[in-house]
N, C-alpha and C positions, 0 to 999 in steps of 0.2 A: 462182674460187679451186681449186688442185688441187695437192696434194704430190705430191713427187717418188718418194718410198716411205715405205713403214708407218713408217719408221726415226722415234723420236719428236723429232732433234734436224733431220730432215730438212727443207731452207725448202721455201716454198711458192712456186709458181709463180703468179702474178697474170697472166691476161690485160690486157692495154694496150688503151685506149680514147683511140681518137685520136680528135679533130673537128676540123676544119679548116673556118677563117670562110667560104671560098668555095662548101662543101659545106653551109653551113645554112641551111635554107629561113625566111628574113625572115616574120614575122607582125607582126599588131597586135592588141597586148593591150589589157585592159582598159581602162587607164590614154591608150590612144589613140597611146602612142608604138612604133614599128615594131623588134622584137624579132627577133634570133638567138640561140636557146639553144645553148649548148654543151657543157655539162654539169648531169646530175639525172637523177631518175627519171625511167626511159623515153625520154631522148636518147641521141645517139650513145655521149659520156662518161657510163657509166650508174653517176655518184655518187648515194649513199644520202642522203648528210644534211644537204646542201648542193646547191645548182645555182651556176652561173655563166648571165652571161648580155650579150648587148651590147644597150642602147638606143641608137636615133637618135631625135630631135626634129630636123626639120626646122627653117631660120630663121622667126622668125614664129609660130611655133606654141607650144602648155601642153601638156603633160601633163594628165590631169585627178587633181586632188587625192585622196588615197587613201591607204591605211591597209592595214598588216599584223599580224592580232592576235598569230600566231606569229612568224613571221621577222624577225629582224635584217638589216637592209642595208646595205651596204657598198657606196658609189658611187664610183669612182676616174672620173674625167673624160679621157678619152686627147684626145679632139679637140673644137677649139669653145669657146663659152664662153656664158653667159646664167645667170640668177637659179634658185638653188631654195630653195625654203621648206620645212622641218621647222618643225609647229606653229606657236608664232607668229613663229620669227625666217626673215628669210632676208637669203640673203647671195650675192655673185657669185661664178661657180666659171669654173675655165677648165682647159684641158688641167693635169694633174699636178696636181690637187686630187682628196684624199679625204675623204669623209667619212660616218659612222656614222648611221642610223638605227635608234632602236630600235624593238623590235615598239611597234604601237598609235599609233604616233604620224603624224599625217597628213602627206603629204610630194605635193612637185609641184615638176615643172621648165619652166621657160620658157626658149624659144632666144631671146633678144636681138641675136644675130650674125649676119651673113651667111652664116655656115657650119651646115652640120651639127653639132650638138650632140652629140657620144656619149661612153654612159658604159657600163661593165663593171659590172654590178650582181651580186655574191656575195650571194645568202639561204642562211643556216641557220636553222631547218629550210631544205628545198629551197623554193622558190615553188610555189605552188599559184593555179589561178584561183579556189578555192573561198576561199583565206586572203585574197583583195583583195579590200579593200570599200571602194566611194567615195564621195567625200564631199562631191560634189558634180556635177551633171548634166552641163555640159559645161566645157572647160578656162576657167580665166580668166588674165590674165596683163595 
């Protein structure tokens, strides 16, 4: 961020960080899903207090149940369908559904459909591998 002038009423100029999905390098995260990080500390769109990513779970696959001690997560299902377990509750999810996952609550996705289950994940504070704790050694479903 930089100022246009020393005048206290001057507006700030912000650099716009833009991340395009096709330019994001996918990787497999600790829970077993394939992730593309759009925004967060150290990423193309360098958000400081939050992160935004796209998670993909292949047909028949599950993530490893996990939780985050600090981060609250929002899951927005953008395509596909499956089951989401949060704590002791399990629900069917499909494109258009949004779920809030509180900090410390174990959660797991299972894709029981024929197409990829794609979820946009927003975390605040920003996602970090150090704040991801696996509940089990391998996926169940």
